N, C-alpha and C positions, 0 to 999 in steps of 0.2 A: 584793824588789821598789822599784822609783820610784812614788812617788805623788807630784801636781802638787798643791803649793800655792794656794788661791783665792783668797790673797789679790791684789786690783790694784797694789797699791805694792811687793808682793815682791820682789828686786833677786834673789834666786836661787831659782824656785819647784820646780823640779825637785828632787826628797828620795829617795836611795838609803836604803834597811830590807833590810839584807840576813835579819832574823831572818823577814820577812815570808812567805819564801821559804816556808815552811811554812805551810800549808792551817789547820793547826790553831791554830798561834799568830796566822794571823790572823783569822781568826775571835774568838777569845777575848781578844787583846789590849785594851785598856781605852782608850787613845788613842795618839798620835803627833804627836808637834807638826812645824814648821818648823822646821827645822836654821837658817834663816836669815834667819825675823823670826816665828816663836812663833805662827803663825797655826795654829791645830786643822785636825790632815790625816783625819780619821775624821766624816764632818760628820753630826752629831747620836750617835757612834757606831759610827752603821750604812753613809754611804755613802761608799766606798773611793773620790777623780778620781786616776783612772790619768794620761790626756794633755787638753792643751785641746786644742778640737775649731774653734773661733771665737770672734769679738768680733763683737760690733753695736752697734749705737747706746745700747742699754739693757741690753749686761748681755753674758757669756760664756758658753760652751758648754761640758763638760768630760765626756770620758765615764768612765764610773766603772764601778765593782760592788757589788752590796747583798750583805753577808755575811749577811745575815737569813735568804736563801732556801739550801735548799738547793745549787744549782751555783755562788751567786754571778752568779748573775744581772749580764749589763750595763745598765747603763742612762745615760740622759746628764739630767744635773744643771748645769742653766742656773743662772747668779746673777744680778740684779742690778745691773747696773752701770753705772748714765748718765756717760755721757762727758759734756766738757766742763762749761764753768763756767754750770752751772744756777741761776734762780730760783728758790726756796722754792715759787711757783707752778707751775713750769715741773717740780722733782722732784715732788711730789707726781702732778701730771699722769701723769709717766712710772712712778713707783708703782701709781699706777694701773691703767695698762694693763699691766703687769706680775702683778699679782692679777686682772687680765681675762683674762690668757690660762690662768691656773691654772684658771678658772672654766669657761673655753672646752672646755679638755680634761677635766676631770671630766664636766663637761653632756655633749660633744658626741665625743670621744673614747671614752669608752667604751662607746658605744654604734653605732660605726661604726669597720671593720677599715681606713678607710685614713687613719684620723687617730690620731696616738701617745697610746696611753692616760695621765691624769696618775696617779704612783706616790704622791707626796709633794709638802706645799707647806710652810713653815714658815722660820720667825724664825732668826736667832743672832745673839750678843751674845758681843762675843769683847773683848780686849785690845787696844787702842789700839799704834801704836808709839811713840806720844806719851804717857809715864809720866803715870798718873794718869784717862788719857779711856777713852771706850770705843766701840765701831764697831758698825753695826748693819748685817746681811748678811739679803739674803732669797734665798730657794733655791728653787726647784722641780723634781724628778723625773719623768720622763717615760720612757715607751715607745724603747727603743731600736732604731732602724732599720735594719737591717744590710746596707749600701748605701750608693750615692752619691748626691750632690743633681744637678741637671741641668746647673748652671753649670760642676759637676767635670768631669759625663761630655762635654759642649759642650766643654768646654778639651782632654781626648785625643782626639773625635771631629772633630773640625773644622765640621759641620755634621751633620744629622740627616734623614733620607730623609722622604717622604711618609709612607709608612707607618705610619712608627714615631712621628711627632710625629701624624697622627691617633690614634693609638695611646692614647696620653698624655694628646691634648684631650681622648678621649672617658671615659676611668678619670674625671680631673681634673672634666669637666662632673657626673661621679655623684658624687665628693665635696661639687662647688659646690650638684648638686639638694639632697643631706641638711642642708652648713650655710645654703643658704636660706628650707629649707622652715621650719629652725628659728629661723626672724629673725634670721639673723646675716651681717654681711658681712666677709669677710675681709679686704680691704683691700688689703694686702699681697702678692698675687700676683706670683710671679717665678719666674727657673729653679734659684736658691741655694732655692726653699721647696719646690721637688716633689723629691721624692727618689725613685727605682729602689730596688728588693730587689732583693737578691740573686738571687731569684725570680721577677723580671720584677715583681713589683705597685709599682704607683705609690702613695704617701701625697702629702699637704699638709699640712705642716709652720708651726711661727710663726705662731700664734693670738696673739699682742698687741698689733698692730693691728684685731682687730677690735672691731665695733661691732654694738649690738643694734641692730634693725632699728625696733621698736615700744620707746618709752621709757617711763617715767612719764607726761612731758608730753604726749606727744603722744594718750597714751589719754584724755586728762581734754581733748581738742581744742589742746593751746598748741600752738604750730609745733617741727616737727620741728628738734633741735639739728643745727646744719651737721659737715660736717666737721672735723678737726683737721688739720694739717701733718703728719701720720702715711704718707709715701706714699716709695715708690721713683722717685726720677725717670727719666720716658721710659718705665717703665710705667703709672703712671697719669694716667687720664685727665684732660680740662681741668678736669669738676666736681670733681675731685677735688683739684687743683693751687688750683681757686680756692677756693677752702674753702662749695665750693656744697652740695647736698646730694647723698649717695649713695644708690645702689637696686644691686640683685642688678646691672642691667645695667654698673655700674663692674668689678666681679669678670671680668666677661666681656670688657670691653674689656680688661684686663691680660693675662687669660689668652690676646686672641689678638697680644697684644704679644709674650707668650712664647713665642709658637708660631713666628708670624717669624722669632725671632731663633735659634729653636732649628735653622731651615731655614737660614737663609743664612749663619750664623756670626759675624753683624757685630750690632755695638752701636746700641740704636733710635736715637738722634740719627744715626746713617748709611742709617736707612731712611728716611730723611722727606728730601723736597725743599726743602731751603730758601728757596727761593723762594716756592713757593705754602701751605707749610707742612703737606703735604700726604701721606700717606706713599707712597712709591713703591717699596712691598718688589720689588712684581711685574720690575723691572728684573734683579733679583739672582736671584731662585727660580720654577721651573718648575713648577706644581701642574697638579693636577686641575680642571677648571670648577668641581666642585663643592666640592672643601675652599677656592677663591681666591672662592667666592664669600659661603660662611660667614663668611672672614676679613673680609673686605671690611666686612659689613655690624658685625659685632661693633667694629670700629674706626672708627664712624661716631661724629662729635665731637659732632653732639648724644644725649642718653642713650634719649630715648625715639623714636627712630631706630632703635636698634641692636635686637638679640633681648633681649626681657625677663626670660625665664628661663632655666638650665641645658637645662630639657625640650625648649624651643625652636633648643634650635642643637643640642641632639641628633635630636630631629627633622629637622634641614635636614641632617643631614649622613646619615640613612634613606636621604630622599628621595628619589625618581627623578628622576632628569634631565626636563628637557621634550625632547622630538623639536625635532628641525633644523626650521626653514619651510622648505617645499618654495618654490626657485628660482620668482618672479613669472615665469606663459609668457607672451610675448609674444603675442595675440591677430593672426591676419594675416589680414587679410581676402580669399580667395579670390573669382575671377570669375566669375558666374553661368555653369554648364555649359554649352556650345554645344548651340544643338537640334539635332537630326538632321538630315538633308535630309529633304524631305517628298518623296520620288520620285514622280515624275510619270507618271503612267500612257497608257502612248504608247494609241493608236487601235488597234481591233481589228483593221486592214488592216495595218495599219504595222510590229504586235509584229512580231518573229521569237526563237524562241532563241538563246542567245549560242551564238555561234563558238568553240570550243575551239582555243586554240591552239596548233603541233606543236613542242615543246622543243627543241631544238638539240641533236643524238648528242653535243656538245663537254660540253654543260653537263648533262647526265640524269643523275642521279643514280644511287650506283653501285647494283647490284644487291641482295640480300642474301641472304650466307652462305646455299647449303642452298635457294634456291629455285627453283622449277621454270625452262626453259630457255619465253622466252617462245613466242609461237607465228610463223605466216610472216608470217597478214596480221592486222595491228593493230588494235584498237580504230578507231581514228583514220580508214584504209582503210574497215572497214568502214562508218562512220557515210557518210563522201564518196562511196562506190556508192551506199548507199540515197540520198541528199542528191541525186544524180547522175541514177539512176534515178525517183525522185517528181519533179526541177524538171522531167525531159524530158519527162511523162506531163503535168504542167498547161501546160509552154509547148508543148507538138505539140495541146492543147486550144485552148489561147489561139487557135494559130495557123492551125487549124481555122475558127474561127468567123472570124475577119479574112477567109480567104481566101473565104467563103461572100460574105461581109458583102459587100467587091470585086466579087465575079462577078454577086451579086443588082445589086449597084450600079452597074457597069459593063455589063452584059448582055454578057456574053465567054462565049462557049461555053464549056463545061466542055473539054480536050481533054487530053492525056496530058503537053503540055507543060507547061499550068498546071499538073498537079497536080508535077512536076519542080522547077518554080520556086516554086511553093510548098514544098515539101521543103527545096529548100536554106535558104529564109530560114524555116521552123524551126529546121532544124539550125544554122545561125549565129545564132538567141535561144538555142538552148540551149547553145553553146558561149558566148557571151556570158554570161549568166545563169554557168556554173561558174566565169567566170574571175571574177567582180564585178564585172564591166563593166555587170550591169542587176541592180538590188536586187531582187528577190525572196521571196514571202512563202510558204513550200515548207508547212507548217501555219498 
């Protein structure tokens, strides 16, 4: 079995112990020491580091087994290893942050299924590589999440879909809701601190930079302490990078940056317009209007203009989109309707019925199929005959009156010749009236 030495300066940290392949021996062996530096390999006689998971600014993480459990469950051992030449004050701050992580995991992790549980926290005094000197190491042991963090998954996928990012965003907002309601702020949200379990569940990791919102000073009316310089460049909002006061909106900003990084596959500096120093992430990403609006507000520079809680963000993700406004309609001014012509009423002496026109045989509409044959005498012919008789009677009456009036006026003796002349005149009048030479009124 291979064990990994946790001393930071060990030249050959990987050690091979064949006898530990037997589970009985592994559970009962009192101790094993590194063959290169002499560092104890079984931490506090219980935790057996197997491999290095990663190193950060203040420590390293190892995959280990707990041999005090029936199945020697997997766990994560984090060691406090501040890098660089720190001053005594800086070292104290770093150590306090490490202890704070253990406190938060014990307070929050054991009460939320998406925050790893704290399993142990201890110090270890070991012999230094320099003879006669001792070294002190700090460890915390937390629940192992069997999965990959979002940074590792991004390297594999290249970018995430809107559906995948929305799912992650919703789940982490639930965790932040719990964290913020317990008066804590994470302060270091980024892809590498979000883990996706093999079962699809998301976890929020690395609470080393967590800050309590309410401190003893603030409760007695003194100013709230400003943010320390613990943040990840590119993900932290302006108030955090300048040492200003931090709020839950600080975490929401970093979470929004995480989302656009996962959507685009680009680093934060690549998503900022160098001329205006504003986010231009929409040039690389096409998402729904709802998600775009939520991320835009989370990314605002002014903290008081962002969402103020995870609850508000979740509500915005579920709120119905406003219906599009109808296009403005052009009001057309229509001219007033023309007044209908006032029909003139002819005098009774001149009124006459309309004269129907006789359609041309070539333009007459074809008769409908199966219609009965037309009568030899058309309706027009019948009307003309009646009109002729009526007109002749009226004209004859007029002619008789005229003849009597002339005979009386001229004193002429009425003879047969006179009547022949009168009939000729009347017949001419009837013919002229029928040909429309003389206007008449039958009725």
